[in-house]
C-alpha positions as CSV (number, residue, x, y, z in Angstrom):
1,M,6.9,-3.7,-9.4
2,K,6.0,-6.8,-7.5
3,L,5.3,-6.9,-3.7
4,D,8.4,-9.0,-3.1
5,E,10.5,-6.3,-4.6
6,I,8.6,-3.6,-2.7
7,S,9.2,-5.5,0.6
8,K,13.0,-5.5,-0.1
9,V,13.1,-1.8,-1.1
10,L,11.2,-0.9,2.1
11,E,13.0,-3.4,4.3
12,A,9.5,-4.6,5.2
13,Q,8.4,-7.6,7.2
14,W,5.5,-9.7,5.9
15,L,2.7,-10.0,8.5
16,S,0.4,-11.9,6.2
17,D,0.2,-15.6,5.5
18,R,1.5,-15.4,1.9
19,T,-0.4,-18.4,0.8
20,G,-3.8,-16.8,1.7
21,C,-3.0,-13.8,-0.5
22,H,-1.2,-15.6,-3.3
23,D,-3.2,-13.9,-6.1
24,R,-2.4,-10.4,-4.8
25,I,1.3,-11.2,-4.0
26,G,2.0,-12.0,-7.6
27,A,0.1,-9.0,-8.9
28,E,1.9,-6.0,-10.4
29,V,1.8,-2.9,-8.2
30,L,1.2,0.0,-10.5
31,S,1.3,2.9,-8.0
32,C,1.4,3.9,-4.4
33,H,-0.9,6.0,-2.2
34,A,0.6,7.4,1.1
35,S,-1.9,8.8,3.6
36,D,-3.1,8.6,7.2
37,L,-6.5,10.2,6.2
38,M,-8.7,7.4,5.0
39,S,-11.3,9.9,3.7
40,D,-8.6,11.1,1.3
41,V,-7.7,7.5,0.3
42,L,-11.4,6.9,-0.5
43,T,-11.5,9.7,-3.0
44,S,-9.2,8.0,-5.5
45,S,-9.1,4.5,-7.0
46,G,-6.6,2.1,-5.3
47,E,-6.8,-0.4,-8.1
48,G,-3.4,-1.8,-8.6
49,S,-1.9,0.4,-5.8
50,L,-0.1,-0.1,-2.6
51,L,-1.4,1.8,0.5
52,L,1.2,3.2,2.8
53,T,-0.2,4.4,6.2
54,G,0.6,4.8,9.9
55,L,-2.9,3.9,10.9
56,T,-3.3,0.4,12.3
57,N,-7.0,0.0,12.9
58,A,-9.4,-2.3,11.0
59,Q,-10.9,0.7,9.1
60,V,-7.7,0.7,7.0
61,I,-8.4,-2.8,5.7
62,R,-12.1,-1.9,5.0
63,V,-10.9,1.1,3.0
64,A,-8.3,-1.0,1.2
65,E,-10.9,-3.5,0.2
66,V,-13.5,-0.9,-1.0
67,A,-10.9,1.0,-3.0
68,D,-9.3,-2.2,-4.3
69,F,-5.8,-1.8,-3.1
70,V,-3.3,-4.6,-3.8
71,A,-1.8,-4.5,-0.3
72,V,-1.2,-2.3,2.8
73,C,2.1,-1.4,4.3
74,F,2.3,0.1,7.8
75,V,5.1,2.6,8.3
76,R,7.3,3.5,11.3
77,G,7.3,-0.1,12.4
78,K,3.7,0.1,13.6
79,K,2.1,-3.3,14.2
80,P,-1.6,-3.5,13.4
81,Q,-4.1,-4.4,16.0
82,P,-5.0,-8.1,16.1
83,E,-8.5,-7.5,14.7
84,T,-6.9,-5.6,11.8
85,L,-4.7,-8.6,10.9
86,Q,-7.6,-10.9,11.2
87,L,-9.7,-8.8,8.9
88,A,-6.9,-8.6,6.4
89,R,-6.6,-12.4,6.4
90,E,-10.3,-12.8,5.8
91,R,-10.2,-10.4,2.9
92,G,-6.9,-11.8,1.4
93,I,-5.1,-8.4,1.7
94,P,-1.4,-8.7,2.2
95,I,0.1,-6.8,5.1
96,L,3.7,-5.5,5.3
97,V,5.4,-3.4,8.0
98,T,8.4,-1.1,7.3
99,P,10.5,0.6,9.9
100,L,10.7,3.6,7.5
101,S,8.7,6.8,7.9
102,L,5.9,7.5,5.5
103,Y,8.1,10.1,3.8
104,D,11.1,7.8,3.4
105,A,9.0,4.8,2.3
106,S,7.3,7.0,-0.4
107,G,10.7,8.4,-1.5
108,R,12.3,5.0,-1.9
109,L,9.4,3.7,-4.0
110,Y,9.4,6.8,-6.1
111,E,13.1,6.5,-6.6
112,K,12.6,2.9,-7.9
113,G,10.0,4.2,-10.5
114,L,6.7,3.5,-8.7
115,P,4.5,6.6,-9.3
116,G,2.1,8.1,-6.8
117,G,-1.5,7.1,-7.2
118,H,-2.4,10.4,-8.8
119,R,0.2,9.7,-11.5
120,A,-1.0,6.1,-12.3
121,K,-3.5,7.6,-14.7
122,E,-2.6,9.8,-17.6
123,I,-2.0,13.4,-16.5
124,P,-2.9,16.2,-18.9
125,S,0.2,17.6,-20.5
126,W,-0.4,21.1,-18.9
127,R,-0.2,19.5,-15.5
128,A,2.7,17.2,-16.0
129,R,6.0,18.1,-14.4
130,K,8.7,19.0,-16.9
């Protein structure tokens, strides 16, 4: 799923200058992580993933960069702090804001077939849901 499609599904507003993030905007998003605990986010690979969070500080962008997330979407209509936006611009990380809750945003993406980050990699058959 592309970020443009994700933005429509989430009724999200772009806060990024899309030209500064062009390589990521066109990238395929393979999964989604939803968390407000950045320590949890750091324990898994964000490669190819979208990060949904209610945290708006600059630490979110640092975590997204280290974990190689494609983009960050802030939930509940929360606007990131100015320094957060500036850091995202400098790092070329697209930023979206959705009015949806973390739960509803996750549900909509799941319904459209975007798996959770833990499902992006192959799950042993004994752990897979039937």
